[in-house]
PLY file of the C-alpha trace (Angstrom):
ply
format ascii 1.0
element vertex 331
property float x
property float y
property float z
element edge 330
property int vertex1
property int vertex2
end_header
0.00 -0.01 -0.01
1.18 3.53 -0.74
2.69 5.24 2.30
2.87 2.03 4.33
5.87 3.18 6.37
4.39 6.64 6.81
1.18 5.20 8.16
2.93 2.74 10.47
5.03 5.54 11.94
1.98 7.73 12.45
0.35 4.93 14.38
3.43 4.38 16.55
3.27 7.86 18.02
1.18 7.09 21.13
3.82 4.53 22.15
6.56 7.11 21.61
4.81 9.61 23.85
4.43 7.03 26.59
8.21 6.48 26.40
8.74 10.19 26.75
6.35 10.35 29.71
8.48 7.73 31.46
11.76 9.51 30.69
13.65 12.45 32.16
14.16 14.18 28.79
11.92 17.17 29.45
13.34 17.76 32.93
16.92 17.58 31.57
16.01 19.96 28.79
14.43 22.49 31.18
17.55 22.35 33.40
19.90 22.79 30.45
18.54 26.19 29.45
18.07 27.69 32.89
18.99 31.39 33.03
19.72 31.71 29.31
18.19 33.12 26.16
17.37 30.25 23.78
17.73 29.90 20.03
16.04 26.91 18.40
17.79 25.95 15.18
16.45 23.55 12.55
15.29 22.96 8.99
11.92 21.86 7.63
9.80 20.10 10.22
12.46 20.60 12.90
12.25 24.39 12.31
8.51 24.37 12.87
8.94 22.34 16.07
11.49 24.95 17.11
8.91 27.69 16.46
6.44 25.84 18.66
9.04 25.42 21.41
10.12 29.06 21.24
6.51 30.20 21.67
6.01 27.87 24.65
9.08 29.33 26.37
8.20 32.94 25.49
4.84 32.42 27.14
6.80 31.77 30.33
8.85 35.02 29.92
11.94 33.25 28.60
13.55 34.96 25.59
13.43 32.42 22.81
13.59 32.49 19.05
13.63 29.99 16.16
15.94 30.33 13.18
16.20 28.33 9.93
19.61 26.69 9.81
20.14 27.97 6.30
19.69 31.55 7.51
22.40 31.40 10.16
25.00 32.78 7.77
22.96 35.97 7.43
21.49 36.20 10.95
23.87 35.29 13.75
25.16 38.36 15.63
22.38 38.42 18.26
22.83 34.85 19.48
26.45 34.76 20.74
25.46 34.18 24.36
22.30 32.17 23.74
21.84 28.51 24.44
21.43 26.98 20.98
19.02 24.09 20.75
19.67 22.13 17.53
16.70 20.05 16.41
17.24 17.27 13.86
15.65 13.89 13.22
18.87 12.50 11.77
21.49 14.67 13.40
23.29 14.64 10.05
21.93 17.68 8.12
24.90 19.58 6.70
22.80 22.76 6.75
22.44 22.43 10.48
26.06 21.44 11.17
27.31 24.31 8.98
25.06 26.73 10.92
26.53 25.52 14.18
30.03 26.19 12.83
28.99 29.76 12.15
27.11 30.35 15.40
29.78 28.71 17.61
27.34 28.58 20.55
28.56 28.83 24.14
26.13 25.98 24.97
24.75 23.51 22.50
21.77 21.24 23.33
20.91 18.61 20.75
17.42 17.21 20.43
17.74 14.37 17.92
16.48 10.89 17.06
20.03 9.52 16.59
22.26 9.50 19.62
25.29 8.40 17.52
24.98 11.24 14.94
27.50 14.02 14.29
25.13 16.50 16.00
24.87 14.29 19.11
28.67 14.06 19.28
29.05 17.84 19.14
26.45 18.63 21.78
27.26 19.54 25.38
23.85 18.13 26.32
22.08 15.40 24.30
18.35 14.77 24.57
17.28 11.65 22.67
13.69 12.17 21.39
13.08 8.43 21.70
11.10 8.15 18.43
12.94 5.06 17.21
13.83 4.33 13.58
11.89 6.42 11.04
11.88 5.25 7.44
9.30 7.41 5.61
10.72 10.68 4.32
7.83 12.77 5.75
8.74 12.92 9.44
5.98 12.05 11.88
6.95 10.50 15.18
10.21 12.41 15.41
8.23 15.65 15.03
5.74 14.96 17.77
8.35 13.47 20.06
10.42 16.62 19.90
7.27 18.75 20.33
6.18 16.76 23.40
9.60 17.24 25.08
9.72 20.99 24.42
6.14 21.66 25.51
6.58 19.68 28.70
9.95 21.30 29.41
8.45 24.75 29.02
5.78 23.89 31.55
8.45 22.87 34.01
9.93 26.38 33.93
6.77 28.08 35.27
3.23 29.06 34.54
0.48 26.49 34.08
1.42 23.03 35.25
-0.99 21.09 33.07
1.66 19.38 31.00
2.77 16.37 32.97
3.59 12.70 32.44
-0.06 11.93 33.25
-1.56 14.37 30.74
0.93 13.22 28.04
-0.08 9.61 28.66
-3.77 10.58 28.51
-3.18 12.31 25.18
-1.43 9.23 23.87
-4.45 7.03 24.70
-6.91 9.57 23.24
-5.00 9.61 19.95
-4.53 5.85 19.94
-8.28 5.41 20.32
-8.92 7.76 17.42
-6.36 6.02 15.14
-7.94 2.64 15.97
-11.51 3.90 15.54
-13.85 5.28 12.92
-12.57 8.85 13.00
-9.87 8.20 10.42
-12.60 7.44 7.87
-13.67 11.13 8.08
-10.12 12.16 7.28
-9.93 9.77 4.30
-13.21 11.16 2.95
-11.99 14.77 3.36
-8.75 13.82 1.63
-10.63 12.55 -1.44
-12.23 16.01 -1.76
-9.06 18.00 -0.98
-6.99 15.98 -3.45
-9.02 17.58 -6.29
-8.31 21.14 -5.10
-5.66 23.41 -6.56
-4.43 24.76 -3.24
-4.92 24.37 0.50
-4.67 27.05 3.16
-4.19 26.21 6.84
-5.10 28.98 9.25
-4.44 29.09 12.96
-3.44 31.26 15.92
-1.05 30.80 18.83
0.37 27.30 19.08
-1.57 26.39 15.99
0.51 28.56 13.68
3.70 26.44 13.60
1.40 23.39 13.47
-0.22 24.88 10.35
3.20 25.37 8.75
4.11 21.74 9.50
0.86 20.25 8.20
1.20 22.34 5.02
4.69 20.92 4.55
3.38 17.40 5.12
0.64 17.86 2.47
3.18 19.11 -0.05
5.64 16.27 0.66
3.11 13.46 0.75
0.64 14.47 -1.97
2.18 17.19 -4.22
-0.82 19.41 -3.51
0.16 23.03 -2.88
-0.47 24.04 0.73
0.46 26.99 2.90
0.08 27.78 6.58
-0.92 31.22 7.85
-1.68 33.08 11.08
-5.47 33.40 10.77
-5.48 37.12 11.41
-2.86 37.70 8.75
-4.61 35.56 6.14
-6.97 38.47 5.37
-4.09 40.76 4.52
-3.76 39.61 0.88
-3.69 35.83 0.92
-7.44 35.36 1.21
-7.69 36.58 -2.37
-6.62 33.11 -3.56
-9.73 31.41 -2.16
-12.24 30.12 -4.64
-14.13 26.93 -5.46
-10.84 25.23 -6.40
-9.41 25.81 -2.89
-9.66 24.18 0.51
-9.15 25.83 3.86
-8.41 24.05 7.14
-8.62 25.86 10.45
-6.70 24.65 13.52
-8.93 25.61 16.43
-8.84 25.62 20.22
-10.93 27.59 22.71
-8.53 30.55 22.70
-8.27 30.84 18.94
-11.85 29.98 17.87
-13.01 33.51 17.11
-9.99 34.62 15.13
-9.83 31.33 13.13
-13.56 31.33 12.41
-13.43 34.56 10.38
-11.42 33.24 7.40
-13.47 30.05 7.54
-16.65 32.07 7.23
-15.21 34.10 4.30
-14.17 30.84 2.61
-17.79 29.70 2.62
-18.63 32.71 0.49
-15.78 31.76 -1.89
-17.19 28.17 -2.08
-13.96 26.67 -0.81
-13.97 23.30 0.92
-13.76 23.86 4.71
-12.55 21.72 7.59
-11.22 22.21 11.07
-8.74 20.27 13.21
-9.20 20.48 16.95
-12.26 22.20 18.40
-15.50 23.05 16.63
-16.04 26.23 14.65
-19.67 26.66 13.66
-20.91 23.94 11.32
-17.51 23.15 9.76
-16.59 19.43 9.73
-14.04 18.48 12.41
-11.12 16.16 11.60
-8.89 14.43 14.14
-9.02 13.29 17.78
-10.49 15.17 20.73
-7.98 15.61 23.56
-7.35 17.77 26.59
-5.68 21.16 26.25
-2.27 20.22 27.64
-0.93 18.39 24.58
-3.61 19.09 21.99
-0.90 20.23 19.55
0.23 16.63 19.27
-3.24 15.52 18.28
-3.42 18.28 15.69
-0.16 17.14 14.19
-1.36 13.51 14.02
-4.58 14.58 12.27
-2.60 16.59 9.76
-0.16 13.74 9.13
-3.00 11.28 8.45
-4.69 13.84 6.19
-1.48 14.28 4.19
-1.06 10.53 3.88
-4.64 10.17 2.69
-4.42 13.02 0.13
-1.26 11.35 -1.18
-3.07 8.03 -1.56
-5.94 9.76 -3.34
-3.42 11.20 -5.78
-1.53 7.87 -6.09
1.65 9.32 -4.57
4.17 7.09 -2.80
4.50 9.28 0.26
7.19 7.06 1.79
9.66 8.41 -0.78
8.46 11.71 -2.37
10.26 12.79 -5.51
13.46 14.76 -5.02
13.64 14.24 -1.27
15.67 12.08 1.08
15.43 11.37 4.78
18.20 13.81 5.53
19.54 16.54 3.33
23.31 16.47 2.83
0 1
1 2
2 3
3 4
4 5
5 6
6 7
7 8
8 9
9 10
10 11
11 12
12 13
13 14
14 15
15 16
16 17
17 18
18 19
19 20
20 21
21 22
22 23
23 24
24 25
25 26
26 27
27 28
28 29
29 30
30 31
31 32
32 33
33 34
34 35
35 36
36 37
37 38
38 39
39 40
40 41
41 42
42 43
43 44
44 45
45 46
46 47
47 48
48 49
49 50
50 51
51 52
52 53
53 54
54 55
55 56
56 57
57 58
58 59
59 60
60 61
61 62
62 63
63 64
64 65
65 66
66 67
67 68
68 69
69 70
70 71
71 72
72 73
73 74
74 75
75 76
76 77
77 78
78 79
79 80
80 81
81 82
82 83
83 84
84 85
85 86
86 87
87 88
88 89
89 90
90 91
91 92
92 93
93 94
94 95
95 96
96 97
97 98
98 99
99 100
100 101
101 102
102 103
103 104
104 105
105 106
106 107
107 108
108 109
109 110
110 111
111 112
112 113
113 114
114 115
115 116
116 117
117 118
118 119
119 120
120 121
121 122
122 123
123 124
124 125
125 126
126 127
127 128
128 129
129 130
130 131
131 132
132 133
133 134
134 135
135 136
136 137
137 138
138 139
139 140
140 141
141 142
142 143
143 144
144 145
145 146
146 147
147 148
148 149
149 150
150 151
151 152
152 153
153 154
154 155
155 156
156 157
157 158
158 159
159 160
160 161
161 162
162 163
163 164
164 165
165 166
166 167
167 168
168 169
169 170
170 171
171 172
172 173
173 174
174 175
175 176
176 177
177 178
178 179
179 180
180 181
181 182
182 183
183 184
184 185
185 186
186 187
187 188
188 189
189 190
190 191
191 192
192 193
193 194
194 195
195 196
196 197
197 198
198 199
199 200
200 201
201 202
202 203
203 204
204 205
205 206
206 207
207 208
208 209
209 210
210 211
211 212
212 213
213 214
214 215
215 216
216 217
217 218
218 219
219 220
220 221
221 222
222 223
223 224
224 225
225 226
226 227
227 228
228 229
229 230
230 231
231 232
232 233
233 234
234 235
235 236
236 237
237 238
238 239
239 240
240 241
241 242
242 243
243 244
244 245
245 246
246 247
247 248
248 249
249 250
250 251
251 252
252 253
253 254
254 255
255 256
256 257
257 258
258 259
259 260
260 261
261 262
262 263
263 264
264 265
265 266
266 267
267 268
268 269
269 270
270 271
271 272
272 273
273 274
274 275
275 276
276 277
277 278
278 279
279 280
280 281
281 282
282 283
283 284
284 285
285 286
286 287
287 288
288 289
289 290
290 291
291 292
292 293
293 294
294 295
295 296
296 297
297 298
298 299
299 300
300 301
301 302
302 303
303 304
304 305
305 306
306 307
307 308
308 309
309 310
310 311
311 312
312 313
313 314
314 315
315 316
316 317
317 318
318 319
319 320
320 321
321 322
322 323
323 324
324 325
325 326
326 327
327 328
328 329
329 330
């Protein structure tokens, strides 16, 4: 079956999160950045996870930013004293390793899925994301494992204490139940419709924004359908002009973002675009994905987006395990 490895790895994610819940990775990460500004460095999916992590730490009054590894040659002067957190599934990306040469961080923390990689060997502190071997080119379990560690670590530094081993385990079981149940059929049906669209917009606010970027990347990788992620409030400033009956729009919704995300969804109805939401309800728009508690709802959103990308790829007869022109790590 097309995307067999991709689907298997999507379905393994609840087990990965349970391993993280039983580990000390989040606690070690939180301790490693204490008292420092933080720069998250990555490429592709790892960059978007870094954006999510940076937002989580900024919400706890810790100065944090995310930077594309390929931009480090142009943007490096402000980070000399920062703790650099390098995110990489493989730990072998030459873009990332070259960026570290240029940044020469005073402290390097590596969050990677390969504890024997060049990145791991360079790091002062290594956090294994515990995802296990990942074969499909579109990253899935390595993405959510890194996200789980960063979100939990941010909660350990202050503010709300709702991200715990218990809530991560609960989220794992909520998502497992969805993957094993009838809810995936709704995603497959939506994918059949979206596969015929010319473009897909994903709109979100807050934690949903980097998730929107990541799901858009997954759709492009796995199905060759053009997709872009946007902050929902910014979508109206030009990009909404692209919506018409050949488009689809997907809102990523939670209680805090419902109002701001609903507006472009309502405007999309007037443009006759196909409409869906991931997460919480927004009016009468069809909901895709599992229902979970607030603490780790971003992980559930990511899984829904991954399964949607897989299903759009199958509808378009794309082998998402090995998309054209891509490899598991970019040399």
